[in-house]
TINU-166381 format. One line per 3 residues: for each residue x negated, y, z of N, C-alpha, C. Coordinates in steps of 0.02 Angstrom, whole numbers, plus 50000, padded with zeros to 5 digits. Each point is the difference from the previous one (the first is absolute). Last residue first. Layout:
! residues N
X,Y,Z,X,Y,Z,X,Y,Z; ... $
! end
This chain:
! residues 293
49441,50983,49718,49950,49961,50009,49996,49999,50074; 50182,49975,49787,49991,50042,50057,49912,49971,50028; 50049,49980,49735,50049,49969,50075,49977,50030,50046 $
49964,50158,49799,49994,49943,50016,50047,49972,50052; 49977,50200,49784,50032,49969,50049,49967,49948,50021; 49988,50236,49838,49981,49945,50037,50029,49988,50063 $
50032,50206,49887,50004,49968,49958,49967,49924,50010; 49931,50185,50165,50042,50013,49935,49985,49955,49960; 49914,49889,50197,49983,50061,49980,50058,50016,49931 $
50003,49832,50174,49948,50003,50011,49970,50062,49982; 50240,49900,50071,49988,50036,49933,49934,50026,50028; 50137,49747,50073,49972,50090,50010,49971,50038,49960 $
50193,49787,50050,49948,50020,49961,49971,50062,50030; 50175,49881,50105,49948,49946,49971,49965,50006,49950; 50139,50129,50148,49946,49989,50036,49967,49947,49954 $
50193,50128,49975,50016,49938,50024,49958,49987,50031; 49984,50182,49871,50033,50007,50061,50028,49951,50035; 49891,49974,49796,49956,50035,50043,50047,50027,50084 $
50121,49883,49832,49950,49963,50002,49933,50036,50060; 50173,50135,49879,50017,49952,50062,49967,49942,50023; 49923,50173,49823,50014,50008,50064,50011,49968,50056 $
49978,49907,49770,49945,49994,50026,50026,50058,50093; 50190,49951,49856,49988,49947,50057,49929,50019,50019; 50102,50137,49853,50041,50015,50082,49978,49955,50023 $
49896,50043,49786,49983,50047,50046,50061,50012,50076; 50021,49811,49843,49939,50010,50001,49972,50059,50047; 50217,50006,49891,49991,49937,50048,49935,49995,50038 $
50019,50151,49824,50053,50036,50072,49976,49930,50034; 49912,49976,49810,49967,50032,50031,50035,50021,50064; 49958,49777,49847,50059,50044,50012,49986,50035,50045 $
49857,49849,49925,50003,50056,49950,50040,50039,50040; 49840,49806,50099,50089,50030,50008,49991,50048,49964; 49787,49912,50002,50045,49938,50042,50067,50024,49983 $
49852,50142,49913,49991,49948,49950,50053,49964,50037; 49971,50193,50122,50039,50012,49957,50002,49939,49945; 49847,49967,50182,50070,50003,50040,50071,49997,49921 $
49773,50039,49972,49992,49925,50006,50089,49996,50017; 49927,50234,50010,49979,49965,49924,50039,49936,50011; 49946,50105,50197,50057,50003,49975,50014,49976,49916 $
49862,49881,50162,49992,50073,49980,50056,50002,49970; 49897,49821,50195,50029,50002,49938,50007,50085,49978; 49822,49815,50164,50045,50058,49985,50018,50009,49928 $
49890,49820,50094,50011,50051,50063,50028,50044,49985; 50082,49771,49909,49924,50035,49965,50023,50066,50085; 50164,49832,49973,49938,49973,49953,49959,50031,49974 $
50185,50089,50133,49982,49923,50023,49929,49965,49954; 50147,50178,49932,49934,50017,50075,49985,49939,50014; 50156,49972,49843,49926,50056,49933,49968,50011,50084 $
50191,49905,50041,49954,49944,49976,49957,50040,49981; 50137,50121,50068,49998,49984,50067,49940,49950,49972; 50150,50119,49864,49934,50023,50000,49968,49993,50065 $
50175,49866,49907,49954,50024,49950,49931,50043,50020; 50204,49979,50144,49955,49935,50008,49966,49990,49937; 50151,50190,50020,49949,49995,50039,49944,49937,50016 $
50179,50003,49835,49933,50060,49991,49954,50005,50032; 50191,49858,50036,49932,49976,49955,49948,50047,49968; 50189,50068,50173,49966,49930,50014,49931,49972,49959 $
50165,50168,49938,49946,50030,50029,49954,49949,50030; 50135,49909,49785,50012,50036,50049,49934,50035,50048; 50014,49858,49785,50032,50081,50002,49985,50014,50054 $
50045,49759,50025,49986,50025,49944,50023,50076,49983; 50079,49869,50195,49921,50005,49986,49979,50060,49944; 50248,49902,50174,49970,50040,49929,49912,50004,50018 $
50174,49872,50157,49932,50050,50009,49993,49993,49915; 50230,49925,50076,49948,49964,49985,49949,50054,49990; 50248,50016,50114,49969,50031,49961,49916,49957,50005 $
50287,49941,50068,49917,49994,50016,49962,50038,49952; 50240,50094,50087,49966,49974,49948,49920,49982,50024; 50196,49998,50194,49986,50051,49951,49932,49961,49926 $
50189,49835,50101,49975,50040,50026,49967,50070,49955; 50090,49742,49999,50050,50070,49996,49972,50054,50041; 49914,49727,49891,49968,50073,50046,50082,50046,49962 $
50089,49765,49955,49928,50048,49971,49998,50036,50053; 50089,49745,50085,50022,50078,49986,49934,50043,49955; 50023,49749,50051,49933,50040,49994,50047,50071,49970 $
50133,49833,50115,49982,49982,49942,49963,50062,49959; 50031,49950,50229,50040,50041,49992,50010,50002,49919; 49843,49850,50132,50076,49989,49994,50061,50046,49989 $
49764,50055,49957,50008,49946,49956,50067,49966,50017; 49926,50168,50136,50000,50027,49938,50006,49946,49937; 49965,49952,50235,50060,50025,49990,50029,50035,49939 $
49846,49785,50073,49977,50059,49992,50074,50036,49987; 49922,49772,50056,50002,50063,50073,50020,50056,49979; 49938,49818,49839,50068,49988,50029,50022,50048,50065 $
49813,50016,49886,50017,50016,49949,50080,49985,50035; 49755,50009,50083,50056,50014,50033,50062,50014,49950; 49797,49928,49926,49993,49941,50073,50062,50047,50022 $
49965,49989,49752,49984,50062,50031,50021,49956,50074; 50007,49959,49759,49950,49971,50033,49996,50020,50065; 50162,50057,49841,50017,49949,49995,49921,49964,50038 $
50012,50257,49967,50058,49949,50056,49999,49932,49995; 49832,50187,49926,49984,49912,49979,50074,49968,50040; 49973,50278,49907,50009,49963,50061,50001,49928,49990 $
49953,50212,49853,50000,49933,49989,50000,49953,50056; 49989,50259,50028,49993,49984,49924,50055,49946,49996; 49896,50056,50196,50029,50035,49992,50066,49976,49933 $
49888,49816,50162,49980,50040,49963,50049,50072,49991; 49963,49773,50139,50055,50051,49993,49973,50044,49984; 49838,49863,49996,50063,49954,49974,50055,50046,49994 $
49779,50064,50072,49974,49939,49943,50084,49968,49986; 49962,50202,50151,49964,50001,49943,49993,49959,49937; 50145,50000,50204,50016,50049,49953,49953,50023,49939 $
49939,49820,50173,50068,49983,49959,50014,50051,49955; 49827,50057,50143,49994,49956,49942,50032,49977,49976; 50069,50126,50168,49960,50057,49969,49978,49948,49943 $
50092,49909,50161,50047,50011,49971,49986,50058,49937; 49829,49883,50143,50029,49952,49974,50066,50036,49955; 49874,50123,50150,49953,49991,49937,50057,49964,49973 $
50096,50056,50191,49981,50061,49971,49964,49975,49927; 50029,49831,50159,50066,50012,49966,49997,50054,49957; 49799,49947,50147,50016,49955,49930,50080,50008,49975 $
49968,50126,50202,49947,50026,49941,50009,49939,49929; 50107,49966,50188,50043,50060,49973,49939,50013,49937; 49925,49829,50127,50065,49982,49966,50048,50046,49969 $
49852,50055,50173,49955,49963,49926,50051,49970,49954; 50076,50111,50199,49965,50055,49957,49986,49960,49936; 50229,49917,50109,49922,49991,50027,49938,50038,49948 $
50278,49999,49967,49960,50025,50081,49907,50005,50018; 50130,50022,49748,49993,49946,50044,49968,50036,50066; 50145,50139,49810,49939,49988,50025,49991,49964,50065 $
50214,50085,49910,49964,49934,49957,49921,49965,50035; 50107,50223,50049,50069,49953,50019,49972,49920,49968; 49897,50198,49940,49982,50000,50079,50037,49922,49997 $
50041,50064,49798,49936,49996,49985,49993,49998,50084; 50206,50107,49962,49979,49905,49974,49940,49984,50002; 50039,50219,50062,50034,49964,50050,49990,49912,49987 $
49903,50162,49831,49967,49989,50058,50028,49960,50063; 50129,50078,49812,49952,49936,49970,49967,49999,50057; 50147,50165,50059,50039,49941,49997,49934,49926,49981 $
49941,50237,50002,50003,49970,50055,50040,49936,50006; 49857,50040,49759,50052,50041,50054,49998,49981,50074; 49837,50039,49770,50022,49962,50052,50034,50035,50040 $
49980,50050,49740,49969,50011,50074,50030,49953,50057; 50106,49985,49792,49924,50019,49969,49950,50012,50057; 50175,49818,50027,50012,50068,50006,49938,50016,49965 $
50035,49745,49957,50003,50051,50055,49988,50068,49971; 50090,49799,49857,49936,50030,50017,50021,50047,50043; 50156,49814,49957,49962,49997,49937,49921,50026,50038 $
50191,49932,50155,49983,50063,49957,49944,49980,49952; 50094,49875,50225,50016,49993,49932,50006,50054,49931; 49885,49976,50244,50065,50029,49984,50039,50005,49934 $
49828,49830,50066,50044,50038,50070,50057,50039,49974; 49850,49925,49830,49986,49931,50047,50076,50026,50061; 49908,50175,49851,50039,49940,49961,50026,49950,50070 $
49864,50178,50066,50068,50036,49971,50055,49957,49969; 49769,49920,50098,50049,50011,50050,50071,50032,49962; 49811,49974,49861,50033,49924,50019,50054,50008,50061 $
49903,50205,49927,50045,49958,49931,50027,49940,50024; 49837,50118,50141,50061,50042,50012,50036,49956,49937; 49790,49916,50013,50034,49992,50055,50062,50050,50004 $
49864,50046,49829,50000,49935,49985,50048,49980,50062; 49915,50224,50001,50044,49979,49949,50034,49942,49981; 49913,50050,50240,49981,50032,49953,50036,49969,49937 $
49986,50002,50273,50068,50019,49956,49949,50014,49936; 49982,49893,50258,49945,50023,49947,50057,50008,49919; 50003,49971,50302,50037,50008,49936,49958,50022,49946 $
49899,49891,50237,50024,50065,49945,50037,49992,49956; 49831,49865,50179,50088,50010,49985,50018,50062,49976; 49723,49876,49995,50063,50025,50044,50071,50017,49970 $
49758,49923,49926,50036,49960,50028,50081,50014,50029; 49774,50117,49904,50010,49964,50072,50052,49960,50018; 49971,50079,49758,49923,50006,50028,49994,49966,50090 $
50215,50041,49878,49964,49929,49957,49910,50003,50024; 50181,50148,50116,50007,49920,49964,49968,49966,50007; 49935,50224,50024,50017,49971,50038,50023,49931,50002 $
49991,50120,49813,49928,49977,50018,50008,49986,50075; 50179,50071,49896,49974,49916,49962,49934,49998,50021; 50114,50188,50104,50046,49938,50023,49967,49944,49940 $
49932,50204,49939,49985,49975,50087,50029,49957,50021; 50056,50067,49782,49923,49986,49999,49971,49980,50083; 50222,50085,49955,49996,49949,49968,49921,49956,50006 $
50059,50201,50102,50035,49965,50035,49991,49918,49963; 49796,50193,49931,50083,50008,50008,50037,49940,50043; 49738,50122,49913,50031,49948,50043,50058,50009,50024 $
49830,50152,49912,50017,49956,49954,50059,49946,50023; 49835,50106,50180,50029,50034,49932,50013,49931,49944; 50041,49940,50284,49949,50011,49933,50013,50025,49943 $
50129,49951,50186,49989,50065,50007,49934,50003,49947; 50144,49789,50016,50022,50062,49981,49964,50077,49988; 49900,49817,50125,50005,49976,49922,50040,50058,49960 $
50010,49990,50234,49929,50028,49973,49986,49996,49934; 50213,49907,50078,49976,50085,50012,49952,50024,49996; 50025,49767,49976,50039,50043,49933,49985,50052,50037 $
49816,49837,50082,50073,50023,50018,50012,50057,49961; 49782,49915,49989,50041,49926,49987,50086,50036,50013; 49766,50123,49861,50033,49993,50077,50064,49932,50000 $
49751,50000,49860,50073,50024,49997,50045,49983,50055; 49742,50080,50023,50026,49944,50013,50079,50013,49992; 49816,50149,50029,50001,49966,49941,50040,49955,49995 $
49994,50133,50180,49955,49982,49998,49957,49957,49940; 50219,50147,50047,49984,49921,50020,49948,49965,49998; 50031,50241,49934,50058,49995,50069,49975,49926,50001 $
49880,50077,49839,49982,50072,50043,50052,49975,50078; 49979,49842,49784,49934,50005,50027,50000,50055,50073; 50200,49986,49865,49993,49919,50056,49923,50017,50021 $
50063,50167,49859,50042,50020,50049,49992,49933,50061; 49903,49982,49777,49962,50060,50033,50046,49995,50074; 50093,49883,49854,49950,49966,49994,49960,50045,50071 $
50186,50067,49898,50025,49949,50052,49941,49975,50016; 49950,50154,49827,50033,50048,50064,50005,49935,50051; 49976,49912,49799,49934,50008,50022,50021,50052,50062 $
50174,49923,49874,49981,49949,50030,49919,50008,50035; 50135,50155,49882,50043,50004,50064,49960,49934,50031; 49919,50047,49796,49975,50063,50046,50050,49976,50075 $
50046,49858,49816,49926,49981,50020,49982,50073,50058; 50220,50010,49896,49989,49930,50038,49931,49998,50041; 50056,50155,49823,49997,50034,50037,50004,49944,50071 $
50001,49937,49783,49949,49995,50021,49984,50058,50060; 50173,49891,49829,50005,50023,50061,49950,49998,50039; 49939,49816,49833,50062,50071,49986,50006,50010,50097 $
49845,49818,49893,50046,49980,50046,50063,50055,49996; 49758,49992,49896,50066,50019,49962,50054,49969,50043; 49796,50074,50132,49987,49961,49925,50066,50030,49981 $
49903,50016,50226,50070,49982,49976,49995,49981,49923; 49794,50075,50080,50000,49925,50008,50084,49989,49997; 49935,50240,49997,49971,49951,49939,50021,49919,49995 $
50069,50151,50169,50041,49988,49941,49968,49999,49956; 49869,50008,50191,50068,49932,50001,50033,50029,49946; 49824,50120,50017,49975,49919,49979,50060,49947,50006 $
50028,50250,50048,49993,49980,49938,49978,49928,49994; 50011,50088,50203,50069,49967,49982,49999,49995,49916; 49779,49965,50153,50044,50040,49967,50059,49988,49998 $
49866,49839,50184,50007,50020,49912,50018,50061,50005; 50002,49903,50192,49936,50027,49979,49988,50028,49958; 50203,49867,50066,49998,50061,50034,49944,50044,49983 $
50022,49769,49929,50046,50051,49955,49983,50071,50018; 49911,49838,50157,49977,49999,49937,50014,50032,49936; 50111,49964,50214,49936,50030,50003,49944,50018,49923 $
50217,49849,50024,50012,50084,49991,49940,50037,50023; 49937,49768,49899,50021,50023,50050,50041,50062,49993; 49875,49870,49836,50038,49944,50031,50051,50030,50074 $
49911,50097,49759,50020,50024,50057,50041,49937,50051; 49912,49943,49791,49959,50058,49997,50010,50022,50087; 50112,49828,49941,49922,49980,49965,49970,50070,50016 $
50234,50007,50017,49973,49965,50057,49922,49972,49997; 50097,50106,49802,50031,50062,50047,49951,49971,50079; 50032,49854,49807,49942,50048,49997,49977,50053,50042 $
50221,49834,49992,49929,49978,49994,49927,50040,50006; 50232,50092,49962,49992,49986,50071,49923,49970,50024; 50046,50036,49775,49980,50050,50027,50005,49982,50064 $
50074,49850,49868,49921,49990,49983,49981,50072,50065; 50224,49925,50013,49951,49972,50010,49931,50017,50008; 50206,50122,49925,49967,50020,50064,49953,49949,50004 $
50135,49963,49811,49967,50056,49998,49948,50022,50072; 50162,49827,50007,49958,49982,49945,49936,50043,49994; 50207,50045,50127,49948,49961,50018,49949,49989,49975 $
50152,50214,49956,50003,49921,50008,49937,49963,50024; 50089,50245,50050,49974,49981,49961,50000,49914,50015; 50097,50176,50130,50041,50041,49913,49943,49943,49961 $
49907,49979,50249,50059,50051,49980,50008,50021,49919; 49823,49879,50099,50052,49962,49972,50060,50028,49992; 49790,50088,50096,49985,49977,49947,50070,49956,49957 $
49964,50067,50234,50014,50059,49968,49978,49983,49929; 50020,49808,50128,50070,50040,50009,49989,50071,49966; 49814,49859,50003,50032,49990,49980,50073,50021,49985 $
49815,50052,50142,49980,50038,49935,50079,49968,49951; 50011,49939,50218,50011,50062,50005,49977,50027,49929; 49948,49798,50060,50089,49986,49999,50004,50061,49986 $
49771,49968,50039,50039,49963,49917,50080,50008,50001; 49902,50078,50207,49970,50031,49949,50016,49977,49936; 50032,49849,50184,50048,50067,49987,49986,50062,49952 $
49917,49753,49956,49979,50035,50045,50050,50073,49990; 50004,49724,49924,50012,50079,49980,49997,50031,50055; 49989,49756,50025,49935,50029,49957,49983,50074,49987 $
50201,49858,50060,49977,50011,50063,49919,50049,49990; 50211,50026,49837,49974,49935,50036,49956,50024,50047; 50057,50144,49772,50063,49989,50074,49951,49924,50027 $
49918,50173,49822,50014,50046,50060,50043,49940,50039; 49906,49916,49785,49950,50027,50063,50028,50037,50057; 50162,49809,49857,49976,50073,49991,49946,50034,50048 $
50163,49774,49900,49928,50011,50060,49969,50070,49970; 50286,49932,49985,49919,50009,49965,49940,50006,50044; 50243,49877,50063,49961,50049,50021,49945,50001,49960 $
50174,49808,49999,49980,50049,49952,49960,50075,49997; 50069,49811,50185,49980,49960,49935,49981,50042,49952; 50066,50088,50210,49941,49969,50012,49982,49957,49947 $
50177,50127,49973,49946,50055,50002,49930,49945,49994; 50234,49924,50040,49973,50006,49920,49938,50047,50021; 50085,49954,50192,49997,49937,49979,49986,50008,49910 $
50069,50174,50122,49927,49997,50016,49981,49930,49980; 50218,50063,49938,49962,50041,49991,49910,49997,50028; 50199,49883,50050,49998,49983,49942,49945,50057,49967 $
50054,50027,50247,49967,49925,49969,49989,49978,49912; 50122,50190,50094,49931,50018,50006,49968,49917,49987; 50207,50012,49961,49969,50064,49945,49931,50003,50031 $
50146,49879,50126,49993,49963,49956,49980,50031,49956; 50051,50107,50192,49934,49955,50010,50008,49964,49938; 50151,50139,50002,49937,50059,49995,49948,49937,50002 $
50230,49921,50040,49965,50016,49911,49926,50047,49995; 50094,49926,50238,49988,49941,49936,49979,50028,49936; 50065,50177,50134,49947,49966,50028,49980,49943,49968 $
50160,50186,49868,50008,49962,50077,49912,49971,50005; 50060,50216,49842,49994,49943,49995,49990,49954,50071 $
! end
């Protein structure tokens, strides 16, 4: 994409974002870096609507990393509630401990320091540095990748994993000014979440419809590896979730309670040890488990 086209793309997306950005608690001048960090952990594979009440409860109870670090990992898992993928709670707790030990309790400013925290990868480090500190980083979440795949590369969906070519495209489009680059990152993310959605993109109301390479090409269908939805019913994920729900709601759970919650023996006997191995449950006596202390 040449410079005039890139400039037109920036203007259209940023103007749209000025008018349509959602008022979310982890955005804006009042949002603390810790609020941004908590949101980034919670939003992984989880819709905003489900995250909002848990994020609010989490920040009310633990307004700083030090507040969380002082609690047990079990309390972090309990407060995680039904967001799913509860290992994220363990990683966020570990990151909070590291922030207290290495950075005096303040969420670090720089990408390299963020990346060194437990549970923080390239995307999360880039997102926190951009959204909390207004820095210039390529931020490639699912929504951003889909917008750039369609608007610039002319394909319906990006590859299953981030490619070098995809990162090069994103880097070439990053505005030079750090504050503008940070806004561009969140604006493209918002566009993918609200307009350029995976299943039913609202092309008629899209601010970059006239600039979109996918639209210009006639909306060619996705031509890549099968895109698999995440199954739930009857899976180990559902079994683990059922067991974790029991553990969150009471001080400990017994074998009999787990059997009642999930009658399928083979799956149950696979998932219980898995939860213990992941640090999400502790066996306190034979046949009885609790959240970690």
